[in-house]
C-alpha positions as CSV (number, residue, x, y, z in Angstrom):
1,M,0.2,0.0,0.1
2,P,1.4,3.3,-0.8
3,S,2.7,5.3,1.8
4,E,0.7,8.4,0.8
5,M,-2.7,7.9,-0.7
6,K,-3.9,10.2,-3.5
7,R,-7.6,10.3,-3.0
8,T,-9.4,9.7,-6.6
9,K,-12.9,9.2,-7.7
10,G,-12.7,5.4,-7.8
11,L,-11.3,5.4,-4.4
12,E,-14.0,7.7,-3.4
13,M,-16.4,4.9,-5.1
14,L,-15.0,2.2,-3.3
15,V,-15.2,3.1,0.3
16,R,-18.8,2.1,0.9
17,K,-20.5,-1.6,2.2
18,E,-22.8,-2.0,-0.7
19,Q,-21.9,-3.6,-4.4
20,L,-21.4,-1.1,-7.4
21,S,-23.9,-1.0,-9.7
22,Q,-23.4,-1.5,-13.6
23,E,-23.2,2.0,-14.2
24,E,-20.7,3.0,-11.2
25,W,-18.2,0.2,-12.7
26,I,-18.4,2.3,-16.1
27,V,-17.5,5.4,-14.1
28,M,-14.7,3.4,-12.1
29,V,-13.4,2.2,-15.6
30,R,-13.4,5.8,-16.8
31,A,-11.5,6.8,-14.0
32,R,-8.9,4.1,-14.0
33,R,-8.7,4.8,-18.3
34,D,-7.6,8.1,-17.4
35,M,-4.8,7.3,-14.8
36,V,-3.4,4.9,-17.1
37,L,-3.6,7.6,-20.2
38,S,-1.2,9.6,-17.8
39,C,1.6,6.6,-18.4
40,I,0.9,4.7,-21.3
41,N,2.7,6.3,-23.8
42,K,5.8,6.3,-21.9
43,V,5.7,2.4,-22.4
44,S,6.4,0.0,-25.2
45,L,3.2,-1.7,-26.2
46,K,2.4,-4.5,-28.4
47,T,0.3,-3.9,-31.4
48,L,-3.3,-5.9,-32.0
49,G,-1.3,-7.9,-35.0
50,D,1.0,-9.6,-32.4
51,V,-1.7,-10.7,-30.1
52,Q,-1.4,-14.7,-30.0
53,D,-4.5,-16.6,-30.9
54,S,-5.6,-19.9,-29.7
55,L,-3.9,-21.8,-32.4
56,N,-0.4,-20.2,-31.4
57,H,-0.5,-17.9,-34.5
58,T,-0.5,-14.0,-34.1
59,L,-3.6,-12.2,-35.8
60,G,-1.2,-10.5,-38.3
61,D,-0.3,-14.2,-39.3
62,G,-4.2,-14.9,-41.3
63,N,-5.0,-11.7,-41.5
64,S,-3.9,-8.9,-43.9
65,D,-2.6,-5.4,-43.0
66,K,-4.3,-4.2,-46.2
67,D,-7.7,-5.6,-45.1
68,W,-7.3,-4.7,-41.2
69,P,-5.4,-1.4,-40.7
70,N,-6.0,-1.6,-37.0
71,L,-3.4,-4.5,-36.8
72,A,-0.7,-2.0,-36.3
73,V,-2.6,-0.5,-33.3
74,Q,-0.4,-0.6,-30.3
75,G,-2.2,-1.5,-27.0
76,L,-2.7,-3.4,-24.0
77,Y,-4.8,-6.3,-25.0
78,D,-6.6,-8.9,-23.0
79,G,-6.4,-12.8,-24.2
80,L,-8.9,-14.3,-26.0
81,V,-12.8,-14.6,-25.2
82,I,-14.2,-18.2,-25.2
83,R,-17.4,-18.7,-25.6
84,N,-19.3,-22.3,-26.1
85,G,-15.8,-24.0,-26.0
86,K,-13.9,-22.2,-28.8
87,P,-12.4,-18.4,-28.9
88,N,-14.0,-15.7,-30.6
89,S,-13.0,-12.4,-29.9
90,I,-10.2,-10.5,-28.2
91,W,-10.4,-7.1,-26.5
92,G,-8.4,-4.4,-25.5
93,F,-7.1,-0.7,-24.5
94,T,-5.3,1.2,-27.2
95,R,-2.5,3.9,-26.6
96,S,-4.7,6.6,-27.5
97,G,-7.7,5.8,-25.2
98,E,-9.8,3.4,-27.1
99,W,-11.2,0.2,-26.3
100,V,-11.0,-2.4,-29.3
101,F,-13.4,-5.6,-29.5
102,V,-12.3,-8.0,-32.2
103,E,-14.6,-11.0,-32.9
104,L,-13.0,-14.1,-34.9
105,E,-13.8,-17.2,-36.3
106,T,-11.5,-19.9,-37.0
107,G,-10.3,-20.4,-40.7
108,R,-7.3,-20.8,-42.7
109,D,-4.7,-18.4,-44.1
110,S,-4.7,-18.6,-47.6
111,R,-1.2,-16.7,-48.1
112,S,0.6,-19.4,-45.8
113,G,-0.9,-22.7,-47.7
114,G,-3.9,-23.0,-45.7
115,V,-2.7,-22.7,-42.0
116,P,-5.4,-22.7,-39.5
117,C,-5.6,-19.6,-38.1
118,E,-8.4,-17.0,-36.1
119,I,-9.7,-14.8,-39.1
120,I,-11.0,-11.6,-38.0
121,L,-14.7,-11.0,-38.5
122,S,-14.9,-7.2,-37.3
123,I,-13.3,-4.9,-35.5
124,T,-14.8,-2.0,-33.0
125,R,-13.0,0.9,-31.7
126,S,-14.9,3.3,-29.2
127,P,-13.4,5.5,-26.3
128,D,-16.5,4.8,-24.5
129,V,-16.1,1.3,-22.7
130,S,-19.9,0.6,-22.2
131,I,-20.0,0.2,-25.9
132,I,-17.3,-2.5,-25.7
133,S,-18.7,-3.9,-22.5
134,E,-22.2,-4.3,-24.2
135,K,-20.9,-5.5,-27.6
136,A,-18.3,-8.4,-25.9
137,D,-21.0,-9.1,-23.2
138,I,-18.1,-8.4,-20.3
139,H,-19.1,-6.6,-17.1
140,P,-17.4,-3.3,-16.6
141,Y,-15.6,-4.8,-13.4
142,H,-13.4,-6.8,-15.8
143,F,-12.1,-4.2,-17.5
144,W,-11.3,-2.4,-14.4
145,S,-9.6,-5.2,-13.2
146,F,-7.4,-5.6,-16.7
147,L,-6.3,-2.0,-16.4
148,G,-4.9,-2.7,-13.1
149,K,-3.1,-5.6,-14.0
150,M,-1.5,-4.2,-16.9
151,I,-0.1,-1.6,-14.9
152,R,1.1,-3.8,-12.3
153,D,2.9,-6.0,-14.6
154,M,4.4,-3.3,-16.6
155,F,5.8,-2.2,-13.4
156,E,7.2,-5.3,-12.3
157,Q,8.8,-5.5,-16.1
158,R,10.5,-1.9,-15.3
159,K,11.5,-2.7,-12.0
160,K,13.2,-5.8,-13.4
161,L,14.7,-3.9,-16.0
162,Y,16.3,-1.2,-13.5
163,Q,17.6,-3.9,-11.2
164,D,19.4,-5.1,-14.3
165,L,20.8,-1.6,-15.2
166,L,21.7,-1.1,-11.9
167,S,23.6,-3.9,-11.7
168,L,25.3,-3.4,-15.2
169,Q,25.9,0.2,-13.9
170,E,27.6,-0.8,-10.8
171,Q,29.7,-3.1,-12.7
172,I,30.5,-0.6,-15.3
173,D,31.6,2.1,-12.5
174,I,33.5,-0.6,-10.9
175,E,36.0,-1.3,-14.5
176,D,35.9,2.5,-14.8
177,Y,37.4,3.2,-11.4
178,V,39.8,0.6,-12.1
179,Y,40.7,1.9,-15.5
180,S,41.3,4.9,-14.0
181,H,44.5,3.8,-12.2
182,I,46.3,2.7,-14.8
183,P,48.8,5.2,-16.1
184,M,48.3,6.2,-19.7
185,K,50.4,7.6,-22.5
186,Y,47.7,9.7,-24.0
187,E,44.3,11.2,-22.6
188,V,41.4,9.4,-23.2
189,D,38.2,11.3,-23.3
Protein backbone atom coordinates (compact mmCIF):
# COMPACT_ATOMS: atom_id res chain seq x y z
CA MET A 1 0.00 0.00 0.00
CA PRO A 2 1.43 3.40 -0.92
CA SER A 3 2.68 5.50 1.99
CA GLU A 4 0.68 8.51 0.78
CA MET A 5 -2.62 7.67 -0.86
CA LYS A 6 -3.98 9.99 -3.52
CA ARG A 7 -7.65 10.72 -3.25
CA THR A 8 -9.28 9.74 -6.55
CA LYS A 9 -12.86 9.47 -7.74
CA GLY A 10 -12.44 5.70 -7.96
CA LEU A 11 -11.18 5.44 -4.41
CA GLU A 12 -14.05 7.58 -3.14
CA MET A 13 -16.56 5.27 -4.89
CA LEU A 14 -15.00 2.15 -3.35
CA VAL A 15 -15.26 3.38 0.25
CA ARG A 16 -18.72 1.92 0.89
CA LYS A 17 -20.47 -1.21 2.06
CA GLU A 18 -22.78 -2.05 -0.85
CA GLN A 19 -21.88 -3.43 -4.29
CA LEU A 20 -21.32 -1.07 -7.20
CA SER A 21 -23.94 -0.94 -9.93
CA GLN A 22 -23.10 -1.55 -13.60
CA GLU A 23 -23.20 2.22 -14.21
CA GLU A 24 -20.88 2.87 -11.26
CA TRP A 25 -18.43 0.30 -12.63
CA ILE A 26 -18.44 2.20 -15.94
CA VAL A 27 -17.49 5.36 -14.00
CA MET A 28 -14.73 3.37 -12.24
CA VAL A 29 -13.36 2.11 -15.58
CA ARG A 30 -13.34 5.64 -17.00
CA ALA A 31 -11.48 6.95 -13.94
CA ARG A 32 -8.87 4.18 -14.17
CA ARG A 33 -8.61 4.75 -17.94
CA ASP A 34 -7.70 8.37 -17.28
CA MET A 35 -5.01 7.31 -14.79
CA VAL A 36 -3.53 4.82 -17.28
CA LEU A 37 -3.54 7.40 -20.08
CA SER A 38 -1.21 9.57 -17.99
CA CYS A 39 1.64 7.06 -18.48
CA ILE A 40 0.77 4.79 -21.40
CA ASN A 41 2.89 6.79 -23.87
CA LYS A 42 5.99 6.07 -21.78
CA VAL A 43 5.95 2.29 -22.27
CA SER A 44 6.33 -0.13 -25.16
CA LEU A 45 3.12 -1.84 -26.23
CA LYS A 46 2.41 -4.67 -28.62
CA THR A 47 0.27 -4.24 -31.70
CA LEU A 48 -3.05 -5.95 -32.28
CA GLY A 49 -1.34 -7.93 -35.04
CA ASP A 50 1.12 -9.32 -32.45
CA VAL A 51 -1.66 -10.76 -30.25
CA GLN A 52 -1.43 -14.54 -30.02
CA ASP A 53 -4.49 -16.49 -31.12
CA SER A 54 -5.71 -19.84 -29.78
CA LEU A 55 -3.70 -21.71 -32.43
CA ASN A 56 -0.37 -20.15 -31.37
CA HIS A 57 -0.26 -17.78 -34.33
CA THR A 58 -0.55 -14.01 -34.22
CA LEU A 59 -3.56 -12.17 -35.58
CA GLY A 60 -1.18 -10.67 -38.13
CA ASP A 61 -0.41 -14.15 -39.50
CA GLY A 62 -3.90 -14.84 -40.81
CA ASN A 63 -5.14 -11.33 -41.51
CA SER A 64 -3.92 -8.76 -43.98
CA ASP A 65 -2.78 -5.26 -42.96
CA LYS A 66 -4.48 -4.06 -46.12
CA ASP A 67 -7.85 -5.46 -45.01
CA TRP A 68 -7.34 -4.65 -41.34
CA PRO A 69 -5.18 -1.52 -40.85
CA ASN A 70 -6.05 -1.72 -37.12
CA LEU A 71 -3.52 -4.58 -36.81
CA ALA A 72 -0.84 -1.91 -36.33
CA VAL A 73 -2.66 -0.27 -33.39
CA GLN A 74 -0.56 -0.44 -30.23
CA GLY A 75 -2.27 -1.26 -26.97
CA LEU A 76 -2.87 -3.51 -24.00
CA TYR A 77 -4.78 -6.57 -25.18
CA ASP A 78 -6.52 -9.21 -23.12
CA GLY A 79 -6.52 -12.87 -24.02
CA LEU A 80 -9.06 -14.62 -26.14
CA VAL A 81 -12.67 -14.68 -24.98
CA ILE A 82 -13.90 -18.27 -25.07
CA ARG A 83 -17.60 -18.91 -25.67
CA ASN A 84 -19.19 -22.30 -26.29
CA GLY A 85 -15.78 -23.92 -26.11
CA LYS A 86 -14.14 -21.86 -28.86
CA PRO A 87 -12.43 -18.48 -29.03
CA ASN A 88 -14.53 -15.77 -30.60
CA SER A 89 -13.05 -12.41 -29.61
CA ILE A 90 -10.22 -10.34 -28.19
CA TRP A 91 -10.53 -6.96 -26.51
CA GLY A 92 -8.09 -4.35 -25.35
CA PHE A 93 -7.18 -0.73 -24.71
CA THR A 94 -5.17 1.30 -27.21
CA ARG A 95 -2.41 3.83 -26.69
CA SER A 96 -4.83 6.56 -27.81
CA GLY A 97 -7.33 5.63 -25.07
CA GLU A 98 -9.83 3.71 -27.18
CA TRP A 99 -11.28 0.34 -26.33
CA VAL A 100 -11.09 -2.34 -29.03
CA PHE A 101 -13.25 -5.41 -29.56
CA VAL A 102 -12.24 -7.92 -32.25
CA GLU A 103 -14.62 -10.67 -33.33
CA LEU A 104 -12.92 -13.81 -34.63
CA GLU A 105 -13.63 -17.12 -36.29
CA THR A 106 -11.33 -20.05 -36.94
CA GLY A 107 -10.35 -20.23 -40.58
CA ARG A 108 -7.38 -20.82 -42.85
CA ASP A 109 -4.61 -18.42 -43.87
CA SER A 110 -4.68 -18.39 -47.66
CA ARG A 111 -1.26 -16.70 -47.78
CA SER A 112 0.57 -19.55 -46.02
CA GLY A 113 -0.86 -22.67 -47.60
CA GLY A 114 -4.07 -22.87 -45.60
CA VAL A 115 -2.61 -22.95 -42.08
CA PRO A 116 -5.43 -22.81 -39.48
CA CYS A 117 -5.66 -19.41 -37.78
CA GLU A 118 -8.11 -16.94 -36.28
CA ILE A 119 -9.72 -14.79 -38.97
CA ILE A 120 -10.97 -11.31 -38.04
CA LEU A 121 -14.68 -10.78 -38.74
CA SER A 122 -14.93 -7.24 -37.36
CA ILE A 123 -13.11 -4.66 -35.27
CA THR A 124 -14.97 -2.13 -33.13
CA ARG A 125 -13.09 0.82 -31.61
CA SER A 126 -14.64 3.24 -29.14
CA PRO A 127 -13.47 5.58 -26.38
CA ASP A 128 -16.62 4.54 -24.48
CA VAL A 129 -16.09 1.32 -22.53
CA SER A 130 -19.85 0.78 -22.17
CA ILE A 131 -20.12 0.15 -25.94
CA ILE A 132 -17.38 -2.49 -25.82
CA SER A 133 -18.72 -3.96 -22.57
CA GLU A 134 -22.13 -4.46 -24.15
CA LYS A 135 -20.79 -5.77 -27.46
CA ALA A 136 -18.40 -8.21 -25.75
CA ASP A 137 -20.94 -9.11 -23.06
CA ILE A 138 -18.29 -8.51 -20.39
CA HIS A 139 -19.02 -6.84 -17.05
CA PRO A 140 -17.23 -3.46 -16.66
CA TYR A 141 -15.43 -4.79 -13.56
CA HIS A 142 -13.27 -6.94 -15.88
CA PHE A 143 -12.08 -3.86 -17.81
CA TRP A 144 -11.27 -2.06 -14.55
CA SER A 145 -9.41 -5.10 -13.21
CA PHE A 146 -7.58 -5.59 -16.53
CA LEU A 147 -6.19 -2.03 -16.51
CA GLY A 148 -4.96 -2.51 -12.94
CA LYS A 149 -3.27 -5.81 -13.82
CA MET A 150 -1.59 -4.25 -16.86
CA ILE A 151 -0.15 -1.41 -14.78
CA ARG A 152 1.11 -3.84 -12.13
CA ASP A 153 2.69 -6.05 -14.84
CA MET A 154 4.36 -3.05 -16.51
CA PHE A 155 5.68 -1.90 -13.13
CA GLU A 156 7.19 -5.33 -12.40
CA GLN A 157 8.82 -5.45 -15.86
CA ARG A 158 10.31 -1.97 -15.38
CA LYS A 159 11.46 -2.83 -11.86
CA LYS A 160 13.31 -5.88 -13.21
CA LEU A 161 14.84 -3.77 -16.00
CA TYR A 162 15.90 -1.16 -13.43
CA GLN A 163 17.57 -3.84 -11.28
CA ASP A 164 19.39 -5.28 -14.32
CA LEU A 165 20.58 -1.82 -15.41
CA LEU A 166 21.65 -0.95 -11.86
CA SER A 167 23.79 -4.09 -11.75
CA LEU A 168 25.36 -3.19 -15.12
CA GLN A 169 26.00 0.38 -13.99
CA GLU A 170 27.72 -0.85 -10.83
CA GLN A 171 29.97 -3.16 -12.89
CA ILE A 172 30.80 -0.34 -15.31
CA ASP A 173 31.59 2.01 -12.40
CA ILE A 174 33.99 -0.60 -10.95
CA GLU A 175 35.68 -1.11 -14.32
CA ASP A 176 35.97 2.66 -14.85
CA TYR A 177 37.49 3.08 -11.39
CA VAL A 178 40.04 0.31 -11.96
CA TYR A 179 40.83 1.69 -15.42
CA SER A 180 41.42 5.15 -13.96
CA HIS A 181 44.39 3.78 -12.01
CA ILE A 182 46.25 2.52 -15.06
CA PRO A 183 49.05 4.88 -16.16
CA MET A 184 48.26 6.32 -19.58
CA LYS A 185 50.57 7.50 -22.36
CA TYR A 186 47.72 9.47 -23.94
CA GLU A 187 44.50 11.09 -22.81
CA VAL A 188 41.17 9.45 -23.53
CA ASP A 189 38.01 11.55 -23.41
